[in-house]
Every structure is written in structure tokens, then in C-alpha cells.
C-alpha positions, 0 to 999 in steps of 0.5 A: 225239724227234729231232735237230731239235726235241727237245722237239717231241714230248716228252711231258715238254713236254706234261706240263709244259704249256709248250705246252698252257697257252699258251692260258691265257697269251695275255696274251703274244700276243693281248691288245689295246687297240683294235679295228676294227668297234667302236662306243662306249658310255658307262659310268657315270662317262662312261668310253668303252666299246668293243664289238668282235669282236676285239682288237689292240694294234698296227695293225688286225685283219686280219679283220672279224666273220664272215669266213673265213680267207684261207689256207684252202680254204673248199671243202675236202672233209671226210672221211678220216683222217690218222695221225701218230706220238708217242714214248714212252707215255701214261697220262692225258688230263689235260694240266694235272696234274703226274702221269702221261704225257699223251696226244698231241693231248689238247687237241683236244676243247677250245676257248677264248673267244678265238682267233688266226689263222696270219696275224695275229700280233697279233690275237685274235678272239671265238670262243666269244663274239659280242662283247667289251666293255671300257672305255678303262682296260681295268679289265675285259672282258665277253664276250658268249658265243654262245648256240649253243655246246654241249658234245659231249654236246649240253648248252649252254655258259653263262657259269656253265661259264666261271666254273667253269672259271676257278675250277677252274684257280685251285683245282687248276691248277699253282702257276705259273699260279695265282700269275700269274693271281691278280695279274691277275684280281681277280674273275669275275662271271656277269652273265647266262646268256651274259654274263660279266665279268672284272675286273682288278687295278690292277697288272695290265699292261693289254696283257696282261689281256684275254688272260688272260681270253680264253685261257680254255678252257671245260669242263662244270661239270655233267660235273666235278661228276658224274664227280668228276674233278680238274684236278690228277689224271691222267684216263683220259678227256678232259674234256667240252669244246666242240671239234670232235674227241672221243676215239674209242678208244685202246690204252694206249701203242700208239695213240689215235684222235680222231673228228670230232663230227658234231654239233659246234656250230662246223662252219658258223661262217665262221672254221671254213670249210675247217678241221677237215677229217678225220673221224679223227685217229690217233696211233701210238706208238713207243718211239723215232724209228727204229722210228717211221720204219720204221712210216711207211715201211710205211704204219703212219701217213701224215704225218710232220714229219721232225725228224731231219736224218740221216733227212731227208738219207739215209732217204727213198729207200724203195719207197713214196717211189720208187713215188710213194706218199709225197711229200717236201717242204720248206715255208716256216716263218715263225714265230719260231725255237725257241730250242732248246738245252741248259740248265744247272740253275743251282740246282746250285752248279757251274753258278752260275759263268759261267766254268764254263758258258762252258767247257762251251759251248766243247766243243759243236762245232756246226760239226762237228755240222752238217757231219758229223751234220746234213748242213748242214741247220741254223743255230744259234739266236742269239736267243730271237726268231730270224727276227723284229724282236724279235731283238737284233742289232749294238750296242744302239740308243739306245733299248736303251741307255736301258733298259740304262744304269741296270742297268749303273750299279747294277752289275747288268750289265757295261758292255760290254753297252752297246757290244758285239754280243749274245752268240752261241754259241762258233764252232768252226773245226774242222769235220773233227773234233769236238774243236776244240783252240783252244776246248779251250785256251780252256775249260781256261783258264776252268776253271783260273781258276774253280779247277777244276784237273786231279787225278792222274787228269786229272779236274778237282777243286775243294775235293775235288769232281769236276767232273761234267756229266750230260746227261739224255735219254730218246731214243736218237736223241740218243746220236750227238749227245751222245756226241761232246760227252761225249768233248770234255768228258772231254778237258777233264777233266770227268767227263761222261756221257749219262744216258738214262732212260725217259720217266716218269723223264725227266719227273719228273727234268726237272720236279724239277730232278734234272739238270745239262743238259737239252733245252729249247725257249725260243722266244718269241712275237711279243708278249712279255708276262706269260708272260715271268715264267714263262720267266725270272722269279726268282719262278718258278725254284722251280717252273716248267715253263718256267724249267727253268734256275732262272734268278734274275737281278735284271737280268732281273727288272728288265727284264721289267716294261719289256717287259710294260708296253710300249705301242707296237710300237716300245717292245715291239721295243726293250725285247725286244731289250734283254731278249734281250741280257741273257738271252743274256749270262746264259749259261744256254743252249747253243744247239743247232740249228734251221731255218726250213722244215718238212721233211715227208713224207706219203702222197700223199692229203693236200692243202693250200692253194697258199699256206700262212700264215706261222705254221702248217703246219696239217696237222691244221687246214686240210689235207684228204683226197683220197678218190680219191688214197687209193683209188688208193694202197690199190689199189696196195698202199701200205698 
């Protein structure tokens, strides 16, 4: 974990499934209500039925059936190995269980019914299915599954496997997922060997329903029954899936090797041309980022997505780079910002007072950090939808005011939200020292007003309690960032400290809510939908891998259905901007830092297309191996 995206390689995120289960929650990104290349049938009752290879809620699908992707090199050679790194440890290959530390890239053996692309943010396409059928009402969807899909052991995938997997998640999946899906999917019915129907509840938002069904991975029913494996328990092997890679070998807490399945069913599919090009993908584990960087310099692994500004600015002058063996590049990143920040645990009474939260926020001097620690490489997050049309900017529009006005009238929001610019993090004018005296005075006034006054030893007290602020971390790379914040807070009279624990403790404490402030990435998708309830809904505050801050806000709860039920892109943009304003006004988040480029280094034996898609770097997806260049590096002694 480094100082750019602290949760990007964090096992806790893998474990808590804020990344891995998103394919299950594709209602927020890939669901659709219409499609190109479709034809109409008539159902009983004369309701129009559409049969299509894909869906999009907005506009047209970018790709027709059986088209390869524009951003890949369809003639990319196959072979070779790419090696990356991960931090910490692992003892399980089951990303869906609460127990254990999940192995990196453990999702490689799995595939979903529908898939997206890196250049079509609103489109979804049949992948394990040939076509899908749905009525105009979107009361149900039928997936006509491909009859050539096989699991990695060669057994055929059928509708029964899909039904089994769905039910498995309903019986043994995490509570937050089960609670959401049970409100949306009423029934799953196998109609034939390769035909399955998902029926939706009346109250389920129609923009989301197909995504809940199409985001389903497929596991082998026979394998689960034979092995007795459970979804809610750790596993020393991946589940049997249909994906392009298999687990080859591993050494606990040291490395994992995944190998290409030579009999993978999807190798010749047009959508897979130019993809999954490496024979093996290796993951090397390191205790911390510093050790990992040294490993890269010595050739222990071959591709590094650098998320430490210090190392990016000062560390990339070493023999392998100077010899031309290692390439160092910045490549554009067109995705939505990470929304990365510290979040408060709002279940703790101390942090329920917005004045106290604002005071703590004032002590985080980003401007000094960026100048002194980050070498000017970063911008500070402002929105949960930075770099997109969904971001709230300037005073609210008429459409936003119409959404927000009722909440103001009912006293759920301050009237200023109707006229003011959206909230941004406090700005510091002190770039030469970490403590901004002006912000210190403002923070002190806020705490005095909130009843937290200095005691005899200078530490602030209220009703006999000391004002404490503990930053939970597990990576030593964060010490240089958090410690100056701690010193600023101590100057304010706060009993602040950095509590750095091992990976397993970090995972458990983050999950159980045993923290004051912790890292979290809150960046959202281009088509916000039902997944917002997991991030921000009061109903998920007690047990959510996404609502770590335990947010319970009636105003937010009232806005979520407005976003979820938006039918047009204009409605979605307007309602999301209104939500963005309210979330930022809640003040549960201290924005950290982000950048809109990929900072990467790799041994000069990998190649990528001339023009990358906006939504993916794709090093494990559509990059490829140059065998001649690799031989030259090996001959020169690069490894």
C-alpha cells in the first residue's frame, strides 16, 4: 500500500469485496432497457419482447454481436509471463468469505453471464450467453446460454450451474448482498439445459434489474457438491470456474502463479481476440512497499503500477532503468476519480458532531503534503464522481434545486445547499510547514463551540472524556503521511495517534468498525444504481464492506431512490449531482489525493496498443509479451 491509492492493493478491500463483488452489483453500471441488433417477439398478453446480444440504458451499444474490441491488438502474440506484486499475506482463495486473507487476482478463474468493455461505460454484452430476451416492462430476463462453455475440467456449463450459483450466494453470501438482491429478484427458473429466466420484484428499479442477473458468475454445481466447499468459509483453492486462467502453484505469503487454461472455451470468441495473452501471471508478495520496490529493481517481478509519489519522483534512477531494461511511463487514465480519503466511524459518538469532524479535517494540510511529500503530482479529490459529468460543480441547477428543495423544506438539509457551491476540503495557504495557523485557529473555535475544551495538560476534554483520534493503518508507507497529521492534531489538543497493525488485524478491525479513521476509496461508476445503497444507505450501516463510515442520513436515504429510479441520462446526471452535493455536505470523508494518469514501470518486454481505452490500463487484459525483447533482456543480465 502506497500513498496514491491506499486501498488499491489492500487485502482488506479484496476481502471486504468492495472490488470483487462489483460484478454481482452490475445494476449500477451495465443494466439496460434497450438494445441494437434486436428483434421483437410477442409474449402472451401481447407485451413486446426484445431479443438482443446486449443492453444499454442510454444511446446505442458500441459493439454488435461477434465483433472484436477496437482497442485491442487482435494479432497480439500469445505466450510469456507477466509478474506483479501484492502486499501482506494470504491464506484463502475465496474472495466471498469474511474469514481469511484473500489471495491476489483470485477472480481470474471466473467469468460472468454479461460483460462490459473499457470504451463503452453504459453497455453490457452477452458473454456466457448468446442472447437475452426481455419484455418492455423488464419484469424478467431470459438468458440463452452458450452451449460451448465448459468449466476448466472440461465439463459443460449449464443453466443448472447458474441457478445453483445464484442460490449459493443467496444462502451463503454476505448479508449486504443477500439483502439487496432479495429485494430485486423474485425467482430464478431453469427453462432448458442452456436457458434460464430471472423474474424481478415489482419494486425493483427497472434500470438495475438485468444487471443483478447478468452480473452473476457461474460456478460448477457438481464441484461444490463433490468437494463440500462453502461460500462463507475460506478455501485453499479457487472454485471451479469457466475463466481463462487456472491456479498453477502457490507458496503461502510468498507467491502465486496462475496459468492459461490450454482448453479454455473462450479463446476463439471475437470479444476475446487480442486478450488474455500471457501464458502465466505471477504475483510476488512483499511485507511492505519498500521491499516490493527493491524486488522490482532486482527483477523479482516485471510490471509495477506505481502508487507512491516519492518513489515515482525520486526512485526510478537505478541500474535496470539506466540500462534501458526498464521503461517508465505515464499513461492517461480516463476513469472516474477514486474518491480516496479517510472516513470517520460515525457510530462513535465523538464523530457524530459535524463541527468536530470539520475541525479534524482542517488539520490535514494537503497543499503542504503535495508540495513536500508528493512532489506536486496529485490533485485533491473533490467529488465522488471526479472527472465525469456526474460531479456537482458551482451552484445547483434548476433540476438539482427541484430535487433538494423538499429536503430543505422538511429540515433535513440546510437551505444554503440550494445556493452554495458544493463542499470541498479545507484549503491551506501554508505550503512551507505542515501546520496552518489559520486553520488551527478555525479548528480550535469549532471544538470550543462543540464543548471540547483544553484541560490542564492541554488535551481537550468534554464530560470527563478525552478527545481521541486514532488513524488505523497497516502499511509503514503511510507513516510519513499520517504522522504530520497526528502532530497537527496534537497541537490542536487532540489525543491523536497512528495505530499501525498487521494485515489480519487491519482487515478485522476495519470490517467490525473498531477504528476512528481509516482509509477508504469511495469512487463510483458512470451509471449509479442500486449499489449506492451498499455505499451510503442507512440500512447497510451496521454491516457493509462499502459503508465503512456507518452513514445514516435520512436526506441521503431519500435521494438514493431518485438516482436509482432515473430513467434518462439527463435525469441520472442531475440526480447524481444533487446526491454528490449532499454526500459532500455530510462531512464523513477527509479527501486524500488522486491523479488521472497511470504511473507505471515495466521491463521492456511488454507491449500495448497504440491507443489505450479510457477506462482501463489493461496490463493483464490486452497487453502482450515480446519474446525477442525478453530474450535480449535475459541475455543482458536483466533478471
